[in-house]
N, C-alpha and C positions, 0 to 999 in steps of 0.2 A: 347778157341775159336777154332772152326773147320771150314774148308772149304770142300765142297762136290762137285765133278764134276757131271754134268748132264749125268748120265749113268744108266745102268740097275742094277748095283751092289748096294747093301745096306751096304757094308762094306768098301767102298773106301774113306770114309771121313778121313781127316788128321787134326792133331792138328797144329795150327799156332804157330810158335816160335816167340815170341815178342822180344827175345834177351835182356831180363831184368833179372838180377840176384838179388837174395835176399841177402842183407848185414845185418846180425842181429844187428849190432851196428848202422845201419843207416836207413834201411827200411825193411818192411816185405811185401812180395808179396804172401805168402801163404794165401789162403782163402780170396783173394781180389775180388773175383767174376768177373773175366775178362769175358766180353761178356754180362754184364748186359744191356749194350746199344751197339747196332751195327747199323751203318748207312752207306749209300753209297752216293757218289756224283751223281750217275746215269748218267754218261757220256758214250755214246755209242762208243766213239772213242777209248776206251781202255786206256785212260789217267786218268780215274777217280780214286778216292781214297776211302779207307775204314776207318771208325772210329770205334774203340773198346774201351770201357771204363770199368774201375774197380773201383767202388765207395767205396770199402773197402780197398783200398790201404792205407798203414799205414807208417808214418815216425816216427823214434825214436829219441827223444831228451834226452840228459843227463844233469842232474843237480846233480853234485857230483857223488855219487855212485848209484843213483836212475835214472831209465829211465822213460820217459813220452812218451806215444804213442799218435799220432795224426792221426786220420782216415780222411785224407784230400781227398783221391781219386785221380785217374789219368786216362788220356785218351791217346790212342796210335793211330797214323795215319800210314797206310801202303798203298802201291801202289796197282794197279790192280792185280798184281801177288802175293799180300800179302807178299812181301819181303821188307825188310828195305832198302831203297835207301837213302844213306847218302847225295846225292846231292839235295834232295828235302827238301826245308825249312819246309814244312808242317810236314814231318816225323821226322826231327831232333829237332823240337821245343819241349820243355819239356812238355808243356800242363799241367802244374800244377799251377792253378790259386790261390789256397788257401795258406795262410801263416801258416805254421805249427808251427811257434814260438808263436802263440796266442792260447788262449783256446777256449772253446765252446762259450764264449761271443762274439767272433769274428768269425774267419774262421778256427779255429783249428780242428773242427769236421765237416767240410762242406760237405763231401761225394760227391764231384764233380764227375760228370759222371753218376749220377743216370739217367739222360736223356741227350741227345745231338744229333746233326745232322750237316749236311753240306749244304751249297749252293755253287755256283760256286767259290766265293771268300771269303766266311765267314764260320767260324766254331763256334758253340755256345754250351754251356753246362748249365746244371742245377745243382745247389748245394743246396738241401733242408735242409742240416744240419747246414748251416751257421747262425750266429747270434741267437743262442739258438733255432735252428731249425725253425727259421722264413724262411730261405732259400733265395737264390739269384740266379742270372743268370750271366753268363759270355759270352762275344762275342769277338772273335778274327776276325779282318777284315784285309784282305790282299790287300793292294794297294801299288803299286810301291815297292814291297818286304818289306814293312814296316808292322809290327804287332802292333795292339793296342788292349787293353782290356778295356771293359766297364762293370761295375758292378752296382748293384742296392742296395746300402747300406741303408736300412731303418730298424732301430732296434726297432720299436715300437711294432710289433706284433710277438710274439713267437709261435712256434709249429703250424705254418700254412702250412709249406712245400712248399714255392715258389720254383719252379724248379723241382717239382716232375715229370712233363712232360714239354716238350718244343718243339716248332715248330717255324720256321722262313720262311717268304716268302714275296715277293713283291705283289702288287695288293691286299693288305689287308686294310690298312688304307690310303696308298698312292700308286699311280700307279707304281712308280719307286723305292721309298725307301723301305728298309727292315723293316718289323715289327716282333717283337719277341712276340710269344704267349706262355705264361707259365701258368701251372695249379698249384693251391694251394688248394688241396682237403680238407684241414682242416680249411679253413678260416671261422671263426665264426661258426664252426661245420657244415656248409652247403656246403662249398667249393666255390671256385671262380676261374676265369680265367682272367689273366692280359694281356692286349695288350699294349706293350711298344715299344717306338721308341727312337732313338738317335738323339736328336736335336742338341745341342751344348755341348761340354765338354765331360767328361768321364763317366757320369752316364746315365743310361736308365731311361726314364720318362714314367710313366703310363698315357696313353691316354684314356683308357677305361677299365672298370672292369665289368665283367658279373658274377653275384652271383647266386648260386644254391638256390633251393626252399625248400629242405627237409633236416632236420638234419640227419647226418650220411650217406647221399647218396654218398659221395665221388665224388661230382661234380668236374670235371676237372682232374680226374685221367687218362683220355685218351683223346687225341685231334687229330683231322685230319683236313686238309685243302683240299677243292675240289671246282672246279667251277661247281656247280650243274646245274645252269640254262644257262651256256654258254654265260654269259654277260661280260666276261673278268675280273671279280673280284672273289677273293677266298672267298668261303663261309666257315663257321665254323661249325664243327661237334664235340660235346663234349659228353663224356660218363659219366654216373653216375651209376655205376654197383650195388650199394647197395640201390638204390631207391626201395621202395616197396609200394604196396597198398594191404592191407589184404583182403578186400572184393572182389576186382577185380582180385585177385591172380596175381599181377604184381611183377616181381622181376628184377629190372634194367631198365634204361631208357637212351635214346640218345636224346640230344637236338640239334636242327638244327637252326642256325642263318644265315639267308640269308643276303648277303652283298649288301647294297644299295649304290653303287658307293662310297665306302670308309667309310661307317658308318653302325652301327648295332643298332637295337632296343634292349632295355633292356629285353624285353620278347622274348622268342624263337618263331620262325616262325612255328616250327613243333616239336612235341615230339613223338618219337617212344618208345614203351614199350614192354618188353619181358615177358615171362612166369615166374611164381613164382620160386624162388630159382635158377635162371639160371645165375645170374650176367651178364645179358644182358648189353652190353656196356663196359665190362671189357677191351676190345681192339676195337679200331675203326681205319680204314685205308682207304685212297683213293686208289682205285684199277684201276683208269683210266677208259677209255671208253670201257668196255668189249664187248658191242654189237655194237660199232661203229655207234652210232646214233647221235654223236655230243655232248653228255652230259656225264660228268664224273660220275662214279658210286662209291658206298661205300660198304665196308664189315664191319659187326659188329660181334664181338665174344661173345658167351655165353658159357663159358667153363664149367659151372656147370649144364647145362641142359642135364641130362643123361651123356653120355660119352663126351659131348661137341658138340656144333653146331656153324656154321658160316652162318650168314644171308647176302644174296646179295640183295642190293637195287639198282634199276635203277633210273635214273633221267630223267626229262622232262624239258620243258621250265618253268614249274611252280615250280620246285624244286624236292625234293625227293618223290618217290611214297610212299603211305601209307603202302602198303603190299609188302613183299619181293618177288622178282622174283624167287629166288631159295634159298633153305635151305639145307645146306650140313652138314650131321651128321657124326661124327667120327665113329659111329658104322657101317656105310655103306661102309667104305673104306677097303674092302677086309678082310683078316684074322687077321689084326692087331687089337689089343685091346688098344684103346686109352682111356686116362683119361685127362680131361681138354683140349679137342680139341678146339682150338680157343683162347688159353691163350694169344697168341701174333699173330699179323698179319703184313704182309709186302707185298705191291702190287704196281701195276703201271708199272712194267717192263715186256717186252716181252722176255722171256728167250728162247723160241723155234723158234722164228723168223717167226711166222705165222701172224703177224700184229695185234695180239690181246694180251693185257696185261694179265699177269698171277698173281697168288696169292700164297704166301708162308704162311703156317699156322704152328704155334708152339704149343707145349703142354708140360706138365710136365711128360710125359711118355718116355722121352729120344728119342722122334721121332719127325720129322718135315715132313710136307706134302707139296708138290708142286702141286697146282691145276692149270692145264693149260686150257686156254679158247679155246673152240671149235669155228670153223668158223660159222658165222651167214649168212644165205642167205635170200634174199628178192624175193618173187614170183612176177614176172611181167606178164603182159598180161593175167591175170587170168579172162578171159571173155569167154563166149560162145554165139554163134549166132544161131537164129532159122529162118528157111526159109520154107514157107512164114510166115510173122508175122501176116497176116490176113488170116484165113483158111476158105475156103468154103467147107462145108461137102460134097457137091455134086461132087466136083472134087477129092475127096480122094478115094483110092481103098484099098483092103485088104493088099496090099504089100507095098504101099508107100503113104505117106501123108505129114509128116513134117520131115525136116532134121535138125539135131542138130550138131553143130561143136564146139569142145572144144579145146582151145589152151592155153599153159603155156610156161613160160620162167622164168629164175632166174638170179640173180647176187649176188656177195659177198658183204656184207655190208661194208667191209673194202675197197672195190673198186679195188681189185686186178684183172686185166683183165686176168691174167694167170690161174685163178682158173676155171678149166673145169672138175670138178669131176662128175662122173656118179651117179645120185641120182634118186630115184623112188618116185613119188608123188601118193598117194592114194586119189582118188576122188570118190564122190557119187552124182548121179543125181536122183532127186525124183520129179515126176509130180503129180499134184493134191494132195498135201500132206494134205491139210486141208479140203478135200471134200470126201464125200462118197455118192454114188458110184463114182469110177474114170471114166474118159472119154477117156483116152489114155493109151497106153502101149508101152514099148520099144520092138522092133522086136528081139533084141538079148536076152532078158530075159523073154519076154512074161509077164511082170509086169510093174508097174509104177515106179520101182526103178532099177537103173543101177549102179554097182560098177566096177570101172576100175583102171588100173595102167598106170601112165604116166611117161615114162623114159626120163630124161633130161641129157645132152642137145641134144640128138640125135633126139627125137620125137619133132615135132613142133605142130601138130594138130591131132585130132581124130574126125571122123564123125560117128554119130549114127542116126538110123531111128526110128521115133516116129509115131505110128499108132493110128488112131481114131477108137473108139469102135462104135458099131451099136446102133441105137435107143437112141440117146442122147436127153434128154429132156432139159437140161440146156445148151443153146447156148448163153446165155446172158453174163454170167461171163467168164472171160478169164481163160485159163489154166495156172496155176502158175508152174514154173519150178525152183527148188532150186538146188544149187550145193555147196558142202563143200569139203575140202581137208585136208590132213595131210601128214607128211613126214614119209616114211618107215624107221624104225630104223634097222640098220644092227646089226646082232648078232656079239658080240666080247667077247673074253675071257679076263679075267684080266691078265695083263702083265705089267712088269716093263720096264723102258727104255724110250728113247726119240723117240718113233715111231710117225709118222705124224698123226695129227688129221684132216687132210683135208677130209678124207673119212667119217668123222662122223660129218657132219654139223648139225646145228639146224635151225629151222624156226624162223624168226623174230616174237617174241611174240606180238609185238605192231601192227602187220598187221592183218586186218580182214581175216578170213578164210572161208567166206561164200559169195555167190553171187546168184542172182536170176533174172529171166526174165519172160515175160508173152506172151501167145499166144491167140489172140482174134479170135472170129468167125465173119463171115460176116453176118450183120443184116440190116434190112430196118428201121433204126432209125436215119435218118439224116446223115449229112456229118461226124459227129464225131463218128458214129457207136455206139452211146450210146442212149438207150431208156430211156427218161426222163418222167416218169409217174407222175401223180398227184392224187394218191389215197387218199380219205377222208372218214372218218367213224364217224357215230354217233350212239348212242344206248340209250334206255330207257326201264325201266320196266313197264309192264302193268299187272294189276291183272286179274284174270280169268273172272271177271264180266265186265271188260273193262272200269271201271271208272278211272278218272285221280287221281294220287297220289299227296298229298300235298308235298311241298318242304320246307326245312329248310336250309337257307344259300346256296341255289342252289342245295341241295341234296334231292333226293326223300326220302319220309318217309312212311313206312308201319306200320299200327296199328296191332300189333300181335294178332292173334286169332287162336284157334284150327280149325276154319272153313276155314282157308286159305289152300287150297290143291295144287294149281298150280300157277305158275308165268310165265309170258311171257316176253321175251326180244326181243324188236324190234330193228333191226340193219339196217342201211342205209349206203351203200357204193357207192361212186361216183368216176369217173376219168375224171373230166371236166378240159380242159385246161384253165388256167388263164393267161398264157403268151405264146409267141411263142416257148419258150424253154421247155415247159412241156405239159402234156396231151397226150404223146405218149403211144404206146401200153405197157400195164403192163403184161409182160410175166409171166405165171405161178403164177398168183395172188392167194394167200391163206389167209384164215382167221383162225387164231389160237385163240382158246378160252380156257382160264384157268378157270375152274369151281370150286368154293369152295365146301367143303364137305357137306355144308348145303343144297345144291341143287343137284338134280339128273336129268340129261338131259332126256327128255321124247321124244321129236320129233322136227323136223325142217321142216319148210315150205319153200321150195326153192324159190318160186316166190316172196313171200313177205319178205323172210329171217326173219322169226319170230321163235325164239327158245323157246320152252316150257320146263319148269323145274317142277319137283315134289318138293313140299315144305315139304316133310316129315322130313327133317333134321333140320328144324327151331325150336329152343327151346328158353327158357329164356336165355341160354348162348349165343345166337346169338345176337351180338350187331349191326353188319352191314353185308351186303352181297356185295362183290366186285367181279365182273367178269371182267377178263382182256381179251380184244380183241385186237389182233395185226395182222395187214395186212403185208404180205410179197409178194414180187414179184421179179422176176429176172431182171426187168427193174431197171434203176437207179433213185433213189429218196432218198434224204438225210433226209427229214423231216418226215420219216415214223417212228412214235413212237407209243407205246401202248396206247390204250384208255381204261379207267376204267369205267365200269357201276357200280355205287355205289347206294346202297339202305340201309337206316337206319331203324332200327326196334324200335318201341315205344311200351311199355307195361305198362298199367295202372291197378293198383290193386284197387278193390272196397271192402273195409272192412265194417264190422258192429261192433259196440261196445255198450253195455248196462250194467247197474249196477243194482243189485237186493239185497236188497232194496236201493233206492236212498237216503232214510232218515231213520235213526235209532234212537229210543228213549230209553234211559237208565237212570241210576241214579248214585248218589254217596252218601255215608253214612259212618258211623263208626267213627274211630279215626285215628289220624295221625300216620303213621308207616314209619320208615326210610328205606333206600335202603338196608342197611346191615341186617335188620331183615326179608327181603323178601326172601323166599326160593322157592316158587312155584308161578305160574302165578295167582292163585286165591288170593294171598296176595295183588296183585296190586289194583284190583278193579273189577267193573262189566265188562263183555265181550262185544265186538263189532265185527261184522263180515259183510263184503261186498263181493258179488260174481259178478265178471265182466265176461261177456260172449262176446267172440271174434270169428269172422268167416270171412274167405275170400274165394273168388271163383277163381279158376285157378290153376296155377302150383306152386310147391314148389320152393322157391328162391334158396335153397342150399347155395353155397358159394358166390352167387351174392349179397346177402343182407340179412337182418334180420328185421322181424317185432317185434317191442318192445312196451310193455305196460309199460308206465312210470307213477309213482304216485308222486303227490305233497302232501306229507303226513304231517299233522299237528303234529309235533314231540315235540315241547317245547313251553312254553309261553315266553314272552320277557325276563324274569329274569332268564331263563335257567332251570326252573323246568319242569318235565315231563308233557306231555299232554295226548296223546294217545300212549300208549306203544305197538309197533308192536311185536307180538309173533311169527308168521310164515305166509308164503305165499305158498299156495298149487296151483299146476297147474293141471288142469283136474280133480280136486276133489280127486286126488290120493296122499296119504301122502308120498309115495316114491318119488314123483316128487315135489321138493321144489325149490323155487327161493331163491338164496342166493346172494344178491347184495354185491359188495365189500364194505369194510369200517366197517363191523360188526355193521350194523344198525338194523338188525332183532334180537330181544331178546339179546341185548348187555349185560344184567346182567346174562345171562345163567340160567334163571329160569327154574324150572321143569315144563314141559308142561303136561296138562291133556290129557289122551289118547282119551277119547270121550267127546267132548265139546258140550254141549247142547246149544240151542239158548238162548239169554238173557232172564232174568226173565221178565215175562209180568207184566203189571201194575196191572191187576186184581188179580193176585196171591199175590202181595204185599199187596193189600188192604185186601184180605182174611186173610192173616197172621196177620195183625194188627187189625183185627176187634174186638178181645176180649178186648184189651186195646186201648184207644183212647188218645194217648199222644198228647200234643200240639206241632206240628211241627214248625220248624223255618220259613218254607214257609208261614204257616198260621199266625204266629205271625207278619211277616213282611208285611202282607196285600198286597200281589202281587206286590212286587217291580219289577223294570225293569229287563229285561234279558240282558245277555252279549253275544256278538258275537265275536268269535275268528276265524280270517281269515288271511291267509298270504298276501292276496291282500291289506287288511286294515292295516297290520303291527301289529295286535294284537296277532299274534302267529308266531312261526318259523317253517318253513317246511323243510324237507329234500327231495331230489330227489331219488327215487328208480326206477330202471329199471329191467324189467323181459323180457328176450328174448323169443319169441314164435317161435319155429322152424317149426311147422306144424299146420297151421290154416285152412286147407281145410275143416275140419269138425269143429263143434261148440266146442270151447275150453273155459273152465271155469277157471278163476283165482280167488282164494279165499284168501282174506287177513284178518287175525284175529288179534285183538288187545285188549288191556285192558285200561279202564279209570283209570288214575292215581289218586286214591282216595285222597291221601294226598294233592296233589296240589289243588284240588277243595275245600277241607275243609279249607286249609290255605288261599287261595286267593279268592275264589268265594262262600264262605258260605253265603254271604249277597244277593245272587241272587236266584230268583226262577228257572231260566233255563239258561243254557249256550249252545249256538249254536256253534258247531265246524264245519268248512267247509274245504273241500279238493277237489282235482280233479285228474282225471286220463286221460292220453293222449295216444292214439295209433298212432304210427308213424313208418316210414320206414327208416332204416339206410343202405345205399348202396353207392357204388362208381360208379355204372353204371348209366350214364346219361339217358339212354333210359327206365329205370324202374322208375315209378312214383307212388305215393300214397298220397292222401290227408289226413292230420292229422285229427283225431277224438278225441273230448274231452267230458267227462261227469263229472258231479259234484256230490259229495256225502256229506251228512250232518249228524251229530250226535247231537241230542238234549239230554242234560244231565240235569236231574232234581235233586233237593236237597231233600234227605230223612233224614236229621238230625233231632233229637228229643231233646226237652229241658226238663229235668227231674224236677218235682215239689217237693218241700220239704215235707218230710214225717211227719205225725202228731205224737206227742209224748204223751204217756199215762200220765194221771194225777197222778197216784200212783208213777210213776217214778220220776216226778218232786218233789213231797213231800218227797220221800226218799232221793233225792239228797240234799234238803235243810236241812233236819235233820242231815244227815251225816256231812255236813259242819259246822253246829253249834256245834256238838259234838267234832269235831276236834279242833275247836277254843277254847272250854273250856279246853280241855286237854293241850293245849299249854300254856294257862294262868296259870293253876294250876302248871305246871312244872316250869314256871318262878317264881312263888311265892315261891315255895319250895326252889328255888335257891337264895332267898332273892333279887330277881331282883327288886322288888318294894320298898325295904327298903333302905333309904338314910343313908349313913355312916357319922358320925361326925368325921372329921379329927382332930380337935383340941384336942379331948379327947385322941387321939392316938398319941400324939407327942412323939418322941423318947426320951429315957433317956440319950442319948449321946448328946455331944455338936455339934450343927449344925452351919455351916458357911453360912451366907447369901451372895449370889453373888451380887456384885454391878451391878447396872443397866447398866452402860456403858460397862461392861465386858461380859454381857450375850448376847446370840443370840437373835436378834430382829426378831420376826416372820413376815411373810408377811401379807398383808391386809386380806388374805383369812382366817386366823385363828381366829382373834378376832376383834371386832370393835375398831376403833381408840380411842374412848372415855372411854372404859372399859378394859384397859390393866391390866394384873395381872403378878406378878413376879413369876419366877420359884422357887420352894421350894423343897429342898432335904429332904426326910423323910426316916429315918432309924429306923426301929422298930424291937426289938428282943423279941420274945414271948418265955418265959421260963416256962416250965411246965414239968410234969412227962414225961419222955421219950424225953427230948429235945435233941438238937444236941450234940453228944459226940465229944470230940476233935479227929480230924482225926490223924492217924498215920503218914501221909505224905500229901503233897499238893494235890495230885490227887487220893484221896481214892475213890474207886468205890461206886456208890450210892447203898443204901440198899432198901429193898422192902417196909419198913414202911414209911408212908407219914404223913405230918403235915396237919391237916384239916384247921388250920388257914392260912397256906401259900396258900391254894387253894381258901379260901373264900375272903381274903383281898388283896392278891397279893402284900404283903409287901416284903421289902428286908430283907433277912435273911443272917446274917454274921456268918461265922464259929466261934466257941468258942475261939479257940486259934490260930489265924493266926500268922505266923512269922512276926516279925517287918520288915518294908520296903518291904514287899513281894507284888508282883503284882499278883492279883487274876486272874487266867485264867478261864473264865467262859465257860463251855460247852454249845454248841448250840444244839437245837433240843431236849428239855426235853420231857418226855412222857406226855400224856394228862391225868395225874392223879395228886393228891396232891403231893407237892414237898417232896422229901426224906429229912431226917434230916441231912444227911452227906453232902448235896450239899450246895453250896454257890451261891446265886443269888442276884443281885441288880436290882431292878425295880424302876425307877424314875417316880413317879406319882405326878401330881399336886394336890394341896389341893382341895378336893371336887370332885375328879375323881370318876366315877361310876364303870367302869369295863374295863377290858382288855382281849383280846382273849387269850386262852391258848397257841396258837402257838408262843407267844412272851416270853414264860418262858425261863429263861436262858439268857436273853438279857437285856441290859441297855436301858430303854425306856423313852423318854420324852413325856409328854402330857401337853397341856395347861390346867391351872386350870379351873374347871367348865365345861370341855368338856367331854361328855359322848359318843360321836361317834368316833370310832377309826378305822383306816384302815392302811394298810401297807404303803400307800403313805404319811401319816402324821406322821410317827414314825421314829425316828432316833436312831442310835446306837453309843456309845462311849466306850473307854477304860478308866479305872480309876485306881488310886493308893490308896491303903488302908494303913494308917499309924497307929502307936500305940496309937496316941491320938484320934483315931476314926474320924479324920477329912478326909473329902473326897475332894481331889483336882481334879478339872475338867480341 
């Protein structure tokens, strides 16, 4: 901690000895940050005290051989001379409120002295490290030489830093009682400020808590009290240096809460915001009434705005001003290079004795700055008089006419009557500032402007001569005389030391610095010297022929035509008195006319006041003509307003529309063809073409509108099939100009178009082509059945809307639409009709947003008659010889089939009882055999199943195989093929299961194979595909199929018994 005398030297600061020694076994004062908090009692009598705190002061506790350190903090009190006075109880009191015998859960790390200050009989401290850095406050109150301490033990909220800042004052919540204001910048991460009072007992109670609005803003890290509106109550100023708004580039905020007779609103009365990254509000301080206007002012530090800045805000009866009155930058303070200028602030004390409080600014550059307030002067009697106030030009001469006297005086805002400094006031007089030409001049400068210097307090008044110029026309309006002034700044060099600032005052910024007066001319316009005229004006357009124009809603309307060459504007002006106070002379009355570019002024008839205009600029772009007429006079008339002569233009387009031909006859024929098979337009059907001829008289519309030819085209039938397929729309008969409506409705299948399309085939050409053969047509066969009518109005067809804009129709324009009859649709849907009539229509209309351009819609209808040309083919006659040949061939084929069957013994019936096997056969009991369904045999003639095993032995019979699965040989048994009996191998092994191969060849069976075929007695035949299978057939059945045959496996024993 240092103290510095107010001198010109920058090296005379001395370190204060607090007479505290470090005892390693007991306490540690090294690195205890003495001076983190410094405060003064601010008593001018010299009996005030100084408080200095070291929040890192540490006490050492011993537990056996280990030491434990407690950073409890400590504060010191010294007298006005910064010496320790043992007789002063304030200085000898230990000022250690925290109990070092506890840990961080209590007050063992309280860091008391982070904040603190004085009042007359109270000293208070902040200890943000107590109770797990929840923090608390201590207050020592001196009454009758007794000391009491009050704390705020609330252990619920940790790490909120109560006591980070602290202030105390009366007239906050109570007029007389003291209120403690303490900041907790980490309360719920937004910050808060506690307002606490001591009601009864030893604890402080929270009466009000103000909460910040933005997370991380550190709301409550700086607090100041000031009576901003001079109502006797202390208002609250709270800093939030880390508040930010990215889009608005805001960095830091200061919240102002106005005191309402001992209460505060939860929301701030005002918020001041600083520039981005400036930490605006890092320090706030009440600096007293620096301009001595009766309202306390406030300083706000922004240490990170460049080299650091301090903002000075003045106050009024409504509170703090929105804009700073002065901004002091550390970069402007001489050759010193500051960093973080404005890091700390202390104000409100007059250190140089000039009746204005000064401001002390700290930084982290090892430098402090004392900013002393300059005297503020108020300019009094800032008026000037003019003699005479009513000038008669006849009484003026070239050397004298009007005398102007200027007088000034001042006083000090602090009210010091001894302040008599010599100051110079620069003032400027200007006559007829807003008029040209000027009517007066100053004799000293020979111009309408005079600049002078007024020295105070010696000079009292100055006289100037104002002369009237010759040939003045305007004598109705007064001559305005304006005056403004400023204080002449004295040049001074930068110097150190306590030199007097009385010679460098400043003007009161709240006072207006401009004044004016008027000089009137003598006129014959009543006692008030004001000429009150009553000018009235009416205007109307008149065509060159003189006929009356029609009106629409009270506005004249002109039918546009190229024949209109000129327009007349008739104007009537009167000045007839309607009351006793008006109708006086209208001095220098003028009629100002503002003419639109569509009209060219041609002539003016003064007697009748008829203005003639050339109408060469009127085109289709002209929607209306407005001529502004405004009367002006030097006489006084308040209701003199512009009059508009308005004329609307109407333009009607007269078009023509025709279609050639209006009715087309064509046909449909052929066969049905699908869409995918169509490649060119000729695949669709017969062609159809309509030519629409459009013409209009007059001007091209340009961007004002578009004439459109729209088609209601029969596109489909109700079930969605094609009707008339449009291939292209040509404009002007030119293939390079095509109409392409949106939606891909023209040639949507992208068929190949023919280069040169001839007209549809005529009827007589068709008759000539078919003259050689006369087929019977469907139309003739149906004997003139009724015709079908396809129309969108009747709902028998579907139409699409096609629009083609026509940009220039001043000459005859032809729009040709080509299409094809969809042949397949008519064959499928309308082949039973003689004729199908398809109807459509075209409409010519105008599309514009200009209400004055009109055109009546024109509609024409077109019809397509489609006849059926389908032919019904007659059956061809067959020759007799061809019939006889076919009969003979059939009989021959039948004989060959019968012969073949006979050769195969197909007609020979086999006797099964003669062919009974030589082996023993077992008859299957009826209850054990399969009972066939009713579909096999009648119920009354059921036959039993019989197993027939026959072995035919002859030369070349089956030889014993060498093993069970000997491959078949190429020799075959004819008897096996003829009778399809079962052949068993000669020497099968006993108890062997015969594995029968499936899929035997379509030839007689080989000798080496073993097959069993179960045939019923009297069976006829079995298909060769069943060889190699065990087959069941009902006896007497000669028709066999795979659906009535079954397969089984069987076991062959040595006794030749077959077990099923």
